[in-house]
N, C-alpha and C positions, 0 to 999 in steps of 0.2 A: 189306932194306927196313925202314926204321924207321917206326914208327907213333907219332904224338904223342897221348898220352893227355890228354884234357881232364877236369878235375875239375868235377863238378857242384856248384855252390854254391847252397844254398837260403837265400834272404834272408827273414827274418821281419819282418813289419811292426812298427814300434815301437809300444809300448803308448801308447794315447792319453794325452796329458798334459792337465792341468787348466789351461786358459788363464786367466790372471789376470783379463782383462776379463770373460769369461763368468762366472767365479766371483763377481766383484764384482756383476754383474747379478743373479745368483741371491740373493746375500746382501741386496741392496737390496730385492728383492721380499719376502724373508722379514722384513726389518725393517718394511716397510710393513704386513705382515700382523699383526704383534704389537704395534706401537706406533702412536699417533695420527699420521696422515699429514697432517692438516689441522685447521684450527680455524675455528669460527664465533664471532665476537665481536660482541655488540650494542653499537652506538655511541650511538644516541639514539632516543628515542620522543617524538614530538610529537602530542598528542591535542587536537583542536579540537571542543568540544561545540556542537551546534546547538541552536536554540531548542526543538525537539521532544524533546530528550534523546538523539538519535542522535549519533554522533561519527565523525570521520574521523581515522584514525591513520596517521602516517607513521613507519615503522620503518626506520632506517638501520643497516646492519651491514657487517662486513668478513669476507671469506673468504680464508684463507691456505692455502698449500701445495697438495697434490693436490686437496683438496676444491673448490678454486676452479673447476676445469673438469670434475672427474670425477664429482661427486655430482649426481644429477638435481635440477633446481629443484623438481620436484613433491614430492620427499621433504622438502626444507627448508620448503617452503610448508605441508605438512601439519603439521609440528611447530610452526611459528610460529602457525598458526591455533589449534592446541590451547592454546598458551601465552597467547594473547590473548583467548580466549573468556571473556566476562563474563556471558552470559545464555543462555537456551535457544536463542536464535538465533545460530548460529555466525557469526563474522566473514565478511563478503563481500569477497573479494579484488578490488580495482579494478585494480591493476597489480602486477607482481612481476618483478624482475630480480635480478642477482647483487650488488646493493648497496643496494636499497631496496624495501620493500613498502608499498603504500598499501591500507588496508583500511577498510571501513565497519563500525562497531560499532553494531549496532542496540540500542536501549534501554540505552545505556551509562549514562545518568543518569535517575533518577526525578524528575519535576518535580512541584511542589506549590505551589499559590497561597497566599501569606502576605500579611498586612496591608500590607507594604511593597513587594511585587513577586512574583517567582517564585523558589522555592527549588529548587536542583539538588543531588541526592544521587547521587554517582557510585558505580559498582560497584568493588570492589577487584580487583586483577589480580595473580596470582602467577606470575612468570616461571619458577619452579622446575618448574611443570607440564610445560612444553615440554622442559626440560632432562632431567627424569626420563624422559619418553617417548623421547627420543633415546638415553639411556643404556640403555634396555631394548630398543632396536631392533637390527637385524642389523649396523648400521654403527658401533656404539659402539667397536669396536677400532681404527677408522681415523679417527674424528672426535672432537675435544675441543670442547666447546661451552660458551659462556657467554651465556645468553639475557638476563641482567640488563643493561639499558641503562646506560651511563655517566651519561647525563643524561635525565631524564624531565620533560616540560613538559605541563601540562594547562591549556588556555585555555577560559574560559567565554564565553558569547555577548556579554557586556559588555566583553570584553577583559581581564578579570582573569585572572591566571595563577599557578599554583603550580609550583615546580620542585624536584625531588629529584635527588640524585646517588648513583651506585653503590648502588642499592637493588634487591633481588631481589623486592620486593613494592611495588606501587603501592596505597597504602591508599585506602579510600573517602573522598571529599572532599565537603564541604558548602559551598555558596556561594549567596547570594541576589543575584539580579539585580534592582536597584532599579527600580521603575516610578515615575517622578516624580509621576504623578497619584495613585497609591496612597499614596506616601510623604507627600505634602502633606496628605492626609486622615487619615493614621494619627496616633494620639496620640504626642506627643513623649516620648521616653525620656530621663530625666535621667541623664547619664553618671556623676554623682557617687553614684548609688545602686547602681552596679555595682562589682565587685571584679576582682582579677587574680591570676594565679599566676605566680611566677618559678620557672623550673625549670632546674637544672643537673644534669649527669649524667656518669658515667664508664662507657664512653667518651663523647665528645661526639658531636653530630650523630645522636642517636637519634631515632626517630620518636615524636611525642607525640600521644596520643589523649585527648581530654577527653569523658567520657560517650559513648565509642564512636565519636566523630568525630575524624578526623585534624585536628590543629591546627597542625602545623609540626614543626620540629626543635629540639632543645635545643643550647646554652643559649639562653634567651630569656624574655621576659615575654609572657604570654598574657592579654590584657585583655578587657573587655566581658563578664565572667562574672557571671551572676545569683548573688547571695548564697545560701549554703547548701552542702550536701555535694555533692561531685562526684568521679567516678571518673577517675583519671589513670592511663593505661597508658603505659609506656615500652617500646619495641621496637627491636631492632637485629639485623642479620644476625650469626649466630655467638654470640649471647648469649641468656640466658633472659629472657623478657618479665617485667616487674614491674608490678603494679597497686597503687595506693595510694588511699585515700579522703582527700580534702583538703577542709577547711572554708574557704570563702571568705566574708569579711565585707564589709559595705558600705563602699566607699571605701578598702579596704585591699588590700595585695598579700601573698599568702601565699607563703612561701618553701618550696621543695621541692628537696632535693639527694639523689640516689640513685646507687648503683653497681650495675651489672648483672653477674651471674655469667656466666662463659663456658659455652656449651652444649657437650655432649659431641660430639666430632668424629665425623661419620658415617663408616661403613665405605665405602671407595671400591672399588666392584666394577667400575667401567668399564674399568680397566686390567688386570683379571685375564685370564690367558690364556684364550682361547675358540676359536671356530671359526677365527679368523685364524691363531692359532698352529698349529692342526692342519694347515691348508692349507700353511703355510710348511714344516712338517716333511715333509709329503708331497711337496712340490716338491723339497726337497733329497734326499729318499730316492729319488725318481724319477730324478733326475739321476745319483745313484750307481749305480742299477741299469743305466742306459743305458751308463755307462762300463764296468761289469763285463762287459756283453754284448759290447761292442766288443773287449774283450780276448780 
């Protein structure tokens, strides 16, 4: 009798392989952890000043990338309110969505009665405050933000408006709303008794302040100035501010031409590896441990 002997064959499970799709997903997560995954860009800011000095601000912005749907609106709202605060009263949010915020700015302008009407002096606004606050927050590794509006427009109660472009600071503005009754009774000012300052600068489009009050952007002629000494300050983002004493004579235009020096480049800490990088490394390490245990 013949017996057929059967060989016992032991089959070993193949070692787990790294699937390309899964690896790609892990790497994408790691990339989002260590590099900005979205951007906040300020498009425009329109401020309308009321007769009592309060103002309504319409702030339009664009959200790109993951931030568009992943970042809570409350977080963006908090940073925006910090950046638009101009007095002890924080801005009151009237409405807020993922493209526009409407806010009430209490005491945005100080009003004063003058012989010809009512003078409005607005508060300055520094958009770098919101940007710095965001860079110091926990989401700085996944968000890049530019809170400086491309276009800023401030409109006073009489319809007069001032516009700035690509500025990280909205300077204080002064404007007088003429009251016809007061203007008629006020003494007439002879325009020939006033002077002017013509200002050019390098770079162009720097902000011009005359005696601490924003007057416009260079190059240009700034007229209606009382004769005598005046302080002129030139200011632009990325440059060192410059102040000059200028003498204005009756019926004459004083010429001023200045070049601003570049400011030292700030150290960019927002993109330094932080918690996001640590989490990404841990995610990859955890995946490697799981593969080894399966083996």
